[in-house]
VEXVOFI-553215 format. One line per field, with one value per residue (C-alpha): residue number from 1; residue in one letter; y, z, x. Coordinates in nm, 2 decimals. Each point is the difference from the previous one (the first is absolute). Example, Ala and Ser with C-alpha at 12.3 -4.5 7.8 and 13.67 -1.06 7.14 Angstrom:
num 1,2
residuo A,S
Y -0.45,0.34
Z 0.78,-0.07
X 1.23,0.14
//
This chain:
num 1,2,3,4,5,6,7,8,9,10,11,12,13,14,15,16,17,18,19,20,21,22,23,24,25,26,27,28,29,30,31,32,33,34,35,36,37,38,39,40,41,42,43,44,45,46,47,48,49,50,51,52,53,54,55,56,57,58,59,60,61,62,63,64,65,66,67,68,69,70,71,72,73,74,75,76,77,78,79,80,81,82,83,84,85,86,87,88,89,90,91,92,93,94,95,96,97,98,99,100,101,102,103,104,105,106,107,108,109,110,111,112,113,114,115,116,117,118,119,120,121,122,123,124,125,126,127,128,129,130,131,132,133,134,135,136,137,138,139,140,141,142,143,144,145,146,147,148,149,150,151,152,153,154,155,156,157,158,159,160,161,162,163,164,165,166,167,168,169,170,171,172,173,174,175,176,177,178,179,180,181,182,183,184,185,186,187,188,189,190,191,192,193,194,195,196,197,198,199,200,201,202,203,204,205,206,207,208,209,210,211,212,213,214,215,216,217,218,219,220,221,222,223,224,225,226,227,228,229,230,231,232,233,234,235,236,237,238,239,240,241,242,243,244,245,246,247,248,249,250,251,252,253,254,255,256,257,258,259,260,261,262,263,264,265,266,267,268,269,270,271,272,273,274,275,276,277,278,279,280,281,282,283,284,285,286,287,288,289,290,291,292,293,294,295,296,297,298,299,300,301,302,303,304,305,306,307,308,309,310,311,312,313,314,315,316,317,318,319,320,321,322,323,324,325,326,327,328,329,330,331,332,333,334,335,336,337,338,339,340,341,342,343,344,345,346,347,348,349,350,351,352,353,354,355,356,357,358,359,360,361,362,363,364,365,366,367,368,369,370,371,372,373,374,375,376,377,378,379,380,381,382,383,384,385,386,387,388,389,390,391,392,393,394,395,396,397,398,399,400,401,402,403,404,405,406,407,408,409,410,411,412,413,414,415,416,417,418,419,420,421,422,423,424,425,426,427,428,429,430,431,432,433,434,435,436,437,438,439,440,441,442,443,444,445,446,447,448,449,450,451,452,453,454,455,456,457,458,459,460,461,462,463,464,465,466,467,468,469,470,471,472,473,474,475,476,477,478,479,480,481,482,483,484,485
residuo M,R,I,D,R,E,G,P,V,I,V,W,L,R,N,D,L,R,L,T,D,N,P,A,L,A,T,A,A,A,T,G,R,P,V,I,P,L,Y,V,L,D,E,T,P,G,V,R,R,M,G,D,A,S,L,W,W,L,D,K,S,L,A,K,L,A,E,S,L,E,K,I,G,S,K,L,I,L,R,R,G,P,A,R,A,V,L,E,E,V,I,A,H,A,K,P,A,A,M,V,W,T,R,L,Y,D,A,A,A,I,E,R,D,T,E,I,K,T,W,L,K,D,E,A,I,A,C,E,S,F,N,A,G,L,L,N,E,P,W,T,V,K,N,G,A,D,Q,A,Y,K,V,F,T,P,Y,W,R,A,A,R,E,H,L,R,Q,V,H,V,E,P,A,P,K,A,L,A,A,P,Q,H,W,P,R,T,E,A,L,A,S,W,K,L,H,P,T,S,P,D,W,S,K,G,F,E,L,W,T,P,G,E,A,G,A,R,E,Q,L,D,A,F,L,S,G,P,V,E,D,Y,E,R,K,R,D,L,P,G,V,E,A,T,S,R,L,S,P,H,L,H,F,G,E,I,G,P,R,Q,V,W,V,A,A,R,N,A,V,E,A,G,D,A,P,A,G,Q,I,E,K,F,L,S,E,V,G,W,R,E,F,N,H,T,I,L,F,N,H,P,D,L,P,Q,T,S,F,R,P,E,F,D,A,F,P,W,E,T,N,H,A,A,F,E,A,W,T,R,G,E,T,G,Y,P,I,V,D,A,G,M,R,E,L,W,A,T,G,F,M,H,N,R,V,R,M,I,A,A,S,F,L,V,K,H,L,L,I,D,W,R,Q,G,E,A,W,F,W,D,T,L,V,D,A,D,L,A,N,N,V,G,N,W,Q,W,V,A,G,G,G,A,D,A,A,P,Y,F,R,I,F,N,P,I,A,Q,G,Q,K,F,D,P,A,G,T,Y,V,R,R,W,V,P,E,L,A,D,L,P,D,S,V,I,H,E,P,W,K,A,S,A,Q,L,N,A,A,A,K,R,I,Y,G,E,P,I,V,G,H,S,A,A,R,E,R,A,L,E,A,Y,R,G,L,K,G,H,E,G,P,R,E,A,G
Y -2.79,-0.26,-0.25,-0.20,-0.22,-0.21,0.14,0.18,0.36,0.25,0.27,0.30,0.16,0.37,0.24,-0.27,-0.21,-0.17,-0.31,0.15,0.21,-0.05,-0.05,-0.11,-0.27,-0.10,-0.03,-0.22,-0.22,-0.03,-0.16,-0.30,0.00,0.02,0.35,0.17,0.31,0.22,0.33,0.19,0.27,0.20,0.18,0.11,0.33,0.28,-0.18,0.19,-0.19,-0.04,0.21,-0.16,0.01,-0.16,-0.27,-0.07,-0.05,-0.21,-0.24,-0.08,0.00,-0.25,-0.23,0.01,-0.07,-0.30,-0.14,0.04,-0.16,-0.30,-0.06,-0.05,-0.23,0.26,0.18,0.36,0.03,0.30,0.14,0.33,0.18,0.18,-0.14,-0.10,-0.19,-0.17,-0.10,-0.14,-0.22,-0.12,-0.07,-0.19,-0.24,-0.01,-0.01,0.16,0.01,0.34,0.29,0.24,0.31,0.30,0.34,0.29,0.35,0.21,0.06,-0.21,-0.30,0.03,0.02,-0.31,-0.20,0.09,-0.13,-0.32,-0.06,0.04,-0.24,-0.26,0.01,-0.05,-0.30,-0.14,0.03,0.12,0.30,0.22,0.28,0.10,0.29,-0.08,0.33,0.25,0.02,0.16,-0.01,0.34,0.00,-0.09,0.32,0.29,0.33,0.11,0.09,-0.36,0.14,-0.09,0.20,0.26,0.08,-0.26,0.07,-0.05,-0.29,-0.18,0.07,-0.16,-0.28,-0.11,-0.06,-0.28,-0.17,-0.12,-0.36,-0.08,-0.36,-0.16,-0.32,-0.26,-0.14,-0.33,-0.30,-0.18,0.05,-0.28,-0.03,-0.05,-0.31,0.20,0.34,0.28,0.11,0.24,0.23,0.03,0.30,0.06,0.02,0.32,0.17,0.22,0.03,0.28,-0.09,0.20,0.17,-0.14,0.32,-0.18,-0.07,0.24,-0.18,-0.28,0.17,-0.13,-0.35,-0.04,-0.27,-0.09,-0.10,0.31,0.21,-0.16,0.04,0.37,0.06,-0.19,0.20,0.33,-0.09,-0.12,0.31,0.32,0.03,0.10,0.35,0.00,0.34,0.20,-0.18,-0.10,0.33,-0.04,-0.16,-0.07,-0.23,-0.35,0.08,-0.09,-0.33,-0.04,-0.22,0.19,-0.24,-0.30,0.15,0.09,-0.35,-0.15,-0.20,0.12,0.14,0.31,-0.22,-0.19,0.33,0.13,-0.31,-0.02,0.36,-0.02,-0.32,0.18,0.26,-0.25,-0.20,0.32,-0.03,0.33,0.34,0.05,0.36,-0.10,-0.29,0.23,0.23,-0.29,-0.13,0.34,-0.04,-0.32,0.20,0.25,-0.28,-0.10,0.36,0.02,-0.32,0.14,0.32,-0.19,-0.23,0.30,0.21,-0.26,0.26,0.12,-0.12,0.25,0.28,0.20,-0.08,0.37,0.07,0.37,-0.12,-0.16,0.36,0.04,0.14,-0.28,0.05,-0.23,-0.01,-0.32,0.10,0.08,-0.32,-0.20,0.17,-0.08,-0.37,-0.03,0.18,0.30,0.29,0.17,-0.06,-0.28,-0.13,-0.03,-0.15,-0.25,-0.12,-0.04,-0.20,-0.22,-0.07,-0.10,-0.21,-0.18,0.03,0.20,0.35,0.11,0.14,0.34,0.04,-0.12,0.31,0.23,-0.14,0.00,0.36,0.11,-0.15,0.15,0.33,0.10,-0.13,0.02,-0.34,-0.19,-0.24,-0.27,-0.01,-0.05,-0.26,-0.19,0.01,-0.13,-0.27,-0.13,0.02,-0.08,-0.36,0.11,0.17,-0.02,0.18,0.15,0.11,0.12,0.21,0.11,0.12,0.18,0.19,0.08,0.15,0.19,0.16,-0.14,-0.32,-0.12,0.10,0.33,0.06,0.38,0.09,0.28,-0.25,0.01,-0.19,0.18,-0.28,0.16,0.05,-0.35,-0.16,0.20,-0.10,-0.37,-0.09,0.25,-0.19,-0.08,-0.38,-0.07,0.24,-0.13,-0.35,0.07,0.31,-0.12,0.29,0.22,-0.24,0.22,0.32,0.12,-0.03,0.38,0.00,-0.36,0.12,0.31,-0.13,0.31,0.19,-0.21,-0.01,0.00,-0.33,-0.18,-0.27,-0.01,-0.22,0.23,0.32,-0.14,-0.01,0.24,0.31,0.13,-0.18,-0.04,0.25,0.24,-0.07,0.35,0.07,-0.34,0.04,0.34,-0.14,-0.30,0.22,0.23,-0.30,-0.13,0.34,-0.02,-0.29,0.10,0.06,-0.05,0.27,0.05,-0.11,-0.16,-0.14,-0.35,-0.09
Z 3.71,0.25,-0.12,0.27,-0.19,-0.32,-0.32,-0.32,-0.02,-0.20,-0.19,-0.04,-0.32,-0.06,-0.17,0.00,-0.31,-0.03,0.11,0.04,0.31,0.14,0.38,0.08,-0.27,0.11,0.36,-0.09,-0.21,0.27,0.24,-0.22,0.04,-0.28,-0.14,-0.13,-0.21,0.01,-0.18,0.11,-0.22,0.30,0.03,0.36,0.06,0.02,-0.19,-0.33,-0.31,-0.27,-0.31,-0.33,-0.14,0.31,-0.02,-0.36,0.13,0.30,-0.24,-0.19,0.31,0.18,-0.30,-0.02,0.38,-0.03,-0.27,0.21,0.30,-0.21,-0.10,0.36,0.08,0.14,-0.09,0.03,0.18,-0.12,0.20,-0.01,0.28,0.33,0.12,0.35,-0.13,-0.27,0.25,0.24,-0.27,-0.12,0.35,0.09,-0.29,0.01,0.38,-0.02,0.27,-0.11,-0.24,-0.13,-0.23,-0.09,0.14,-0.16,0.15,-0.07,0.28,-0.14,-0.05,0.34,0.17,-0.19,0.06,0.37,0.04,-0.18,0.19,0.33,-0.12,-0.11,0.34,0.17,-0.22,0.11,-0.36,-0.02,-0.22,-0.11,-0.24,-0.19,-0.20,-0.37,-0.17,0.14,0.06,0.34,0.18,0.07,0.38,-0.04,-0.14,0.26,0.04,0.31,0.18,-0.06,-0.25,-0.35,-0.27,-0.19,-0.27,-0.24,-0.02,0.37,0.00,-0.28,0.15,0.33,-0.17,-0.19,0.33,0.06,-0.32,0.04,-0.02,-0.22,-0.05,-0.26,0.09,-0.28,-0.12,0.15,-0.22,0.12,0.21,0.18,-0.11,0.25,-0.02,-0.08,-0.17,0.09,-0.26,-0.26,-0.24,-0.37,-0.08,-0.31,0.21,0.16,-0.34,0.07,-0.37,-0.16,-0.26,-0.19,-0.08,0.06,0.06,0.08,-0.34,0.06,0.32,-0.20,0.04,0.36,0.12,0.35,0.23,0.18,-0.31,-0.18,0.29,0.00,-0.38,0.04,0.27,-0.20,-0.32,0.19,0.17,-0.33,-0.19,0.10,0.34,-0.18,-0.05,0.25,0.17,-0.33,-0.19,0.27,-0.04,-0.38,-0.07,-0.37,0.10,0.16,0.30,0.31,0.18,-0.03,0.30,0.20,-0.07,0.06,0.34,0.09,-0.05,0.16,-0.31,0.09,0.34,0.07,0.16,-0.33,-0.19,0.25,-0.01,-0.38,-0.04,0.24,-0.16,-0.34,0.14,0.16,-0.33,-0.19,-0.21,0.11,0.11,0.38,-0.03,-0.23,0.23,0.30,-0.18,-0.09,0.36,0.13,-0.20,0.18,0.32,-0.10,-0.01,0.35,0.12,-0.12,0.19,0.31,-0.03,-0.05,0.29,0.23,-0.14,-0.05,-0.11,-0.29,-0.28,0.13,0.16,-0.08,0.16,0.07,0.16,-0.12,-0.36,0.08,-0.01,-0.37,-0.20,-0.26,-0.29,-0.14,-0.38,-0.15,-0.36,0.07,0.19,-0.28,-0.25,0.21,0.03,-0.38,-0.08,-0.16,0.20,-0.29,0.15,-0.20,0.28,0.24,-0.26,-0.11,0.36,0.07,-0.33,0.08,0.34,-0.15,-0.27,0.20,0.37,0.05,-0.03,0.00,0.34,-0.12,-0.19,0.30,0.18,-0.28,-0.05,0.38,0.04,-0.29,0.17,0.34,-0.09,-0.34,0.05,0.39,0.01,0.33,-0.01,0.14,-0.33,-0.19,0.25,-0.05,-0.38,0.02,0.25,-0.25,-0.31,0.11,0.00,0.28,0.21,0.35,0.27,0.18,-0.33,-0.17,0.30,0.10,-0.35,-0.06,0.33,-0.09,-0.33,0.16,0.25,0.32,0.02,0.17,-0.10,-0.17,-0.21,-0.06,-0.08,-0.23,-0.23,-0.30,-0.30,-0.33,-0.23,-0.31,0.15,0.15,-0.33,-0.18,0.27,0.03,-0.34,-0.22,-0.32,0.08,-0.01,0.29,-0.11,-0.36,0.13,0.22,-0.17,-0.36,-0.14,0.07,-0.17,-0.30,0.19,0.01,0.33,0.05,0.06,0.11,0.36,-0.11,-0.29,0.00,-0.15,-0.31,-0.03,-0.38,0.01,0.24,-0.12,0.09,0.31,0.13,-0.06,0.21,0.30,-0.07,-0.12,0.36,0.32,0.25,0.22,-0.07,0.19,0.13,0.12,0.16,0.17,0.15,0.11,0.18,0.17,0.13,0.14,0.17,0.14,0.18,0.21,0.33,0.00,-0.38,-0.23,-0.25,-0.35,-0.23,-0.35,-0.09,-0.36
X -5.99,-0.11,-0.27,-0.17,-0.24,-0.03,-0.12,0.11,0.13,-0.20,0.20,-0.23,0.14,-0.05,0.24,0.27,-0.09,0.33,0.19,0.35,0.08,-0.35,0.07,-0.36,0.02,0.35,-0.10,-0.30,0.22,0.26,-0.25,-0.03,-0.37,-0.26,-0.02,-0.32,0.07,-0.31,-0.07,-0.31,-0.15,-0.09,-0.34,0.04,-0.19,0.25,0.28,0.05,-0.11,0.26,-0.05,-0.09,0.35,0.14,-0.26,0.11,0.36,-0.12,-0.18,0.32,0.23,-0.22,0.00,0.38,0.03,-0.24,0.22,0.31,-0.16,-0.11,0.36,0.10,-0.29,-0.24,-0.31,-0.13,-0.34,-0.20,-0.29,-0.19,-0.18,0.07,0.33,-0.12,-0.30,0.20,0.27,-0.25,-0.15,0.34,0.13,-0.31,0.07,0.38,0.04,0.35,0.26,0.13,-0.05,0.27,-0.01,0.21,-0.08,-0.18,0.03,-0.31,-0.25,-0.29,0.23,0.16,-0.34,-0.12,0.31,0.02,-0.36,0.08,0.31,-0.19,-0.26,0.25,0.17,-0.33,-0.05,0.34,0.13,0.36,0.05,0.28,0.05,0.31,0.15,0.03,-0.09,0.26,0.37,-0.07,-0.33,-0.16,0.08,0.37,0.16,-0.02,0.18,0.20,-0.32,-0.14,-0.25,-0.08,0.17,-0.20,0.26,0.13,0.37,0.08,-0.24,0.17,0.35,-0.12,-0.19,0.31,0.18,-0.25,0.09,0.35,-0.10,-0.30,-0.09,-0.23,-0.18,-0.01,-0.32,-0.11,0.07,-0.32,-0.30,-0.18,-0.37,-0.29,-0.20,-0.31,0.01,-0.24,-0.26,0.14,-0.16,0.08,0.21,-0.21,-0.31,0.14,-0.02,0.30,0.08,-0.21,-0.27,-0.26,0.22,0.35,0.19,0.33,0.14,0.29,0.08,0.16,0.34,0.00,0.10,-0.15,0.13,0.33,0.19,-0.11,0.12,0.34,0.03,-0.09,0.27,0.27,-0.09,0.03,0.33,0.16,-0.08,-0.20,0.16,0.33,-0.13,-0.29,0.05,0.01,-0.27,-0.25,-0.19,-0.04,-0.34,0.09,0.29,-0.03,0.22,-0.19,-0.03,-0.38,0.01,-0.26,-0.30,0.22,0.11,-0.36,-0.13,0.30,0.10,0.35,0.11,0.21,0.27,0.03,0.04,0.25,0.22,-0.02,0.10,0.28,0.13,-0.01,0.24,0.23,0.02,0.08,-0.32,-0.15,0.13,-0.01,-0.13,-0.29,-0.09,-0.01,-0.23,-0.23,0.00,-0.09,-0.32,-0.06,0.07,-0.27,-0.25,0.11,-0.03,-0.36,-0.09,0.16,-0.20,-0.33,0.07,0.06,-0.28,-0.28,-0.26,0.22,-0.23,-0.26,0.19,0.31,0.34,0.02,-0.35,-0.01,-0.03,-0.34,-0.14,0.10,-0.30,-0.03,-0.24,-0.26,0.04,-0.14,0.07,0.36,0.05,-0.15,0.23,0.30,-0.10,-0.05,0.33,-0.17,0.14,0.17,0.35,0.17,0.23,-0.30,-0.22,0.26,0.04,-0.37,-0.04,0.30,-0.17,-0.33,0.16,0.26,-0.08,0.32,0.14,0.37,0.09,0.11,-0.33,-0.20,0.14,-0.09,-0.35,-0.07,0.13,-0.22,-0.31,0.06,0.16,-0.12,-0.35,-0.02,-0.16,0.04,0.30,-0.23,-0.19,0.32,0.12,-0.32,0.03,0.36,-0.11,-0.25,0.22,0.35,0.13,0.24,-0.26,0.17,-0.19,0.31,0.17,-0.31,-0.12,0.35,0.09,-0.32,0.03,0.36,-0.10,-0.29,0.24,-0.14,0.19,0.32,0.35,0.10,-0.31,-0.03,-0.36,0.12,0.17,-0.24,0.11,-0.02,-0.13,0.14,0.35,-0.01,-0.08,0.27,0.26,-0.08,-0.15,0.18,-0.04,-0.36,0.06,-0.23,-0.27,-0.01,-0.05,-0.29,-0.15,0.03,-0.21,0.30,0.25,0.06,0.08,0.36,0.20,-0.01,-0.38,-0.07,-0.06,-0.19,-0.21,-0.24,0.29,-0.03,-0.38,0.02,0.19,-0.23,-0.23,-0.37,0.06,0.26,-0.19,-0.29,0.24,0.28,-0.18,0.05,0.12,-0.28,0.18,0.28,0.33,0.07,-0.35,-0.03,0.34,-0.11,-0.33,0.17,0.26,-0.28,-0.18,0.31,0.08,-0.33,0.12,0.14,0.37,0.06,0.13,0.28,-0.07,0.25,-0.02,0.10,0.08
//
């Protein structure tokens, strides 16, 4: 980056709340000029507001980042408002020579950033953006026809070819401070932590921040990854990395994850096959970002346009029952209650719960996506939209519409002893394993709380399946039902 005038460098932080492997921060530090780290809680019209669970996480992550910056002689400036207006005010005070940031890839962010970059150049302020959130940027992995991939397996095969040398940039040891700092706002004044009531008590299992992210990765690579492929689908077992919120907020970057995982294999500390399976999940995240970049209207419209004609139903009572975890299907209810209590849901259960909403209840996937957006601490636009569309059948990759999860069979297969269900649906805790996923078969043994919910499921599986298949058959070019357990 060429800088032609005197002044500090502003680092506009977004989903890159870390010091290590942050190319924008490293570039600013390398200039030797004063550095102003700035986080804007953006209120630009059209930019999607974070959900409440994500705001809870942001509150803690920004506090940890501020502590880290103080240790290297710097300070985190916090401002709230439309990004352009905030930047104009900060720049008028700081008179910077340059501004740097890391890239985002959804349509609203691209439009905002492009406008700001044009404005900065008109003001003769040097600016540059960097990749900190993906292994490969969305335009770099193409098929033989120079087009973006639409199916994951060939995409990931090609994407890996770009990853022969992955470098992690160390954290700067010090940042020069400006003579005068811009005005900052108190994090507490943003009121990101819920009150009246504080519904986040169960969120205490998380440790937001860069140090917490690294500890989470180390813990995973030193234990659960050993049997990852077999146990990752078992919600009653701690077998997944739980890195998704850390990756979303950029407290750790995918390059760091990649290098640490590969190093674990080379050191003989982790099985190569298990690491490859884990890294393919990182690859799925990359794939979803590529799809969103190349299909910017994906949050509103189906990847496969014919699915926009699906006859969704409006059923407020059923939707409310789903959000409360009162559908009458224990594995679905356990997932929805885990989500509300902790801001997270096991990935296998996410698929089951999402499938139930769109296929058993015929409720628009956009409603489910909006609920997850508000309640997940790892609510990432590309992944949230991409995964909901995949479940609904109209998304990218091989997502057959006729795959309708049987919530009873799914519970029996992936939570056979009912460990997960008993934790999150405690009114069923005393039922034997044989009926834990069909509690209506043991009505005499149900307590009062369970009887209120589990006398009958809100919809029968067989009837709901047939209704969904009939609706899907009505879409042009779709026929041929098949059951999925």
